[in-house]
N, C-alpha and C positions, 0 to 999 in steps of 0.2 A: 612393204615392211614397216615403214614409218607409221602408217595408219594403224597397224595392229599394235605397235608399241605404245602409242599415245592413248589408246582406249582405256587401259587400266588407270593411267594418270588422270585422264579426263573424268573417269568414273569416280576416282578418289576425290578430285576437286569438287565435283558436283555433290557428292555425299558430304564433304566437309563444309561447303558453303550452305548447303541445305540444312544441315544440323546446326550450324552457327546461327542461321536465321531463325530456326525454331527455338533455340535457346534464348535469343534476344526477345522474341515474342513472349515466351513463357516468363522471362524476367520482368517484363512490363505488365503482363496480365495477373501474375500472382499477387502483387500488392493490391491491385484494384479489387480482386476477388476477396482477399482478406479484409479489406476495408468495407466492402459491401456486406459481408457477413461477419460481424464482430463476434468474439468468443462469448459464450454464455457466462455471465457473472452471477453468482448466487445472490439473490436479494434477501434482505432480512424478512423472513416469513413471519416471525414473531416480533414482539417488541422488547425482547430480552435475550441476552447472550451470557452463557457461563464463561467467565474469564479466568478460571483456575481457582486456586485456594490461597489462603493467607500465608501458607508456607512456601509459596513460589519463590525460587532462588532469584529471579530477576527483581521481584519486588523487594526482597530482603537486601540485595546488594545495591542495585541502581536506584531503587525507589520508584520505578515506573515500568510499565509494560504496554506495548502496542497490541491491541486486540482488534480482531475483525468483527464489525457489526454489519453483517451483510456485505455490501460493497464499500462501506465506509470504515476507515480506520479510526479507532478510538484510543486515546491515551488514558491509562489507568494509573493513578498516583497513589502512593502510600504516604499520607500526610503524617499520621501517627500510627501507633500499634493498633489502634482500633478505628481509625478514620481513613477512608479511601474516597477519592474523588475521580470522576471520569469526565473527559471533554472530547470534543472532536479533535482528531490529531492532525487536521489540515489547517495550516495557517490561513487566516482570513485575508492576507495580502495577495499571495500568488499560489495558494494551495500546496505549499511545501509541507513535508511531514515534520512536526515539531518534536522536541525531546524535552527531557526534564533535567535541569541542573540542580542536583541535590544540595550541593554546597551553597548555592545562592538562592535556594528555594524559589525557583521560578521556572516557568515553561518557556523554552527558547526556540526560536526558528533560526537555523544556521544560514538560510538563504540570504536574508537581508537584515539580520539582526533584530528581528521583532521579539519582544518579550511580553509575557503574560504573567499575572500573579496567580496564586493558587486558587483563586475564584474564577479564573478564565478571563479576567478583564485585561485588555491590552494596556500596558504601562509605558512601553517605549518602542520606538521603531515605526515602520510604515504600516503595520496592520490597522485597518480602518474600524474594525469592530471586534468584540470579544468572541471567544470560542464558544461553541454550542455545548451546553452542559448536559450530562447524562446522570441518571440516578444510579447509585450503587447500594446494593443490599448484601448483607452478610447472612448466609444461611448455615447455622451451626447444627451438627448432628453428633451428639454424644461427645466423645473425647477427640474426634477427628478434627483437623483444621477446618475452619469455616470456608464454605464455598462463596466465591465472589460472583455476584450476578449484576450485570450492567443492563439497564433498561432506559428507554426514552423517558425524559423528564416530563 
């Protein structure tokens, strides 16, 4: 009788231990497989990207906007009503994403306190070199707000 009663328990324990071992193996293999086959990131197929228009709410209130240029983030700044500038949005120190401090008129990296002027030159903090500049063009069509196009300089 004891042998008959222990079979379901033994079967349950074998199933439980086997599935636990399988889960451990999968938890180790999944990150390795994901690392070996990285996700597809769209590259910039052209040398220009449309970044919106001059009536964009982010540009009107904050004075800047982060735009995707392929796999590279670009910061678009509204300097005046008619002047826009664009730079690489990754800090040259440790590749953190930079932001724009409108009240101090500077590009600032919150990671380690790096600061850049409105020409992309590093003015304080640990960044070793200036930001990469991009060219900004405004394309006006009639009475509509002008389209902002960012391209490689």
